[in-house]
N, C-alpha and C positions, 0 to 999 in steps of 0.2 A: 616354108612356103606352103600355102594351102591351094589345092587345085579345085576345079569345079565339082569333082566327084567326092570331095571331102578328104582326099588323101593329103597327109601332112608329111613333108620331107624336111628333116632337121639334120644339120651337121653340128657336131659339138667336139670340143677338145677337153680331155680330162686333165687333172692336175699332173698326171704322169707324162703328159705330152702326146698321148695317143689320140688320133682322130677317129670318130665314129659317125656313121650315117644311120639315122633312124627313120624308117618309113612306117607310117601308121595309116592303115586303111580301115575306117569304120564301116560296118555293114549293119543291117537292121537287127541281127541276132548275135552280134559279137564284133570281132575285129581281127585284123592281121597285122602283126608287128614284125618288121625285118630290121635287124641290127647287124651292121657289118663294120669292120675296121678298114678304113682307108678307101674302100671301093664297094660298089654294089655287088655283093655275092651272097649266095644262099649257103647257110651252114647247117648246124644241128637244128633239128625241128622238134618242138613239143606242141601238143595240142591239148588244151584243157577245156572242160565244160563244167559250168556251175549249175548245181541243182540243190535247192533247199539248204542254203548256207554252207555247202561244202563243194569241193571241186574234185573231179577225176582227171588225171593227166596220163597221156600216152606219149612215149618217146618214139617219134617216127624215125628220126635219124639221131643217134646218140652223139653227145658232145665229147670231144677229146679232152677238154679242159674244165668247162664250167657248167656241168649238167645240173647241179643244185640251183645255181643262179638262174639258168634258163627255165627250169621248172617253177621256181619262185615267181618269176615275172609272169609266166603263162597262167599260173593259178591265181595270182593276185588280180590280174586284169580280167580274167573270166568272172571272178567274184564281183569286181567293180562294175562290169558291164552286164552281169547276170546273164551270161551267154557263153559263146564259144570264143576261144582265143587261140589263134595259130601263131606261134612265135618261132622265128629263126634267128640264130646267133652265129655269126662268123667272126672269129678272132684269130689273129696270127699267133698269139701266145696267150698264156693264162692271164686272166684279168686280175688287176690289183683291187684292193678294197676301195680305193679312190675311184677307179674306173667304174666299179659296180655302183657306187653311190651316185656318180654323175649320170650314169645311164638310167638308174632307177628313178632319180629325181625328175629327169626329162620325161620319162614315160608317165609318171604320175601327173605331170603338168599337161601332157597331151591328152590323157584320159579325162582330166578335169575340164577340158575345153569342149 
């Protein structure tokens, strides 16, 4: 669903049967991405900024399970948007490879729109 302000709200189910909610909020110099399992919650937070073909990332709230995946999303999106990306990930347990692929594909689709 796309609202008037450009926010996109997607619910998806991975092959492992887990449900995720992805909220994407674009702004003029970047975006905010919230990913949560089963309900709207804030989890681990990474902030990335892109400058001259590389990105710098800061962990604001470290992840218990999937810090590399969270950083990868944040850095990838900041480079795609050539700006700042604030990313939050809340998961009940560690993500499987299928969960990660499902989430990453959905985010790529959102950024492409």
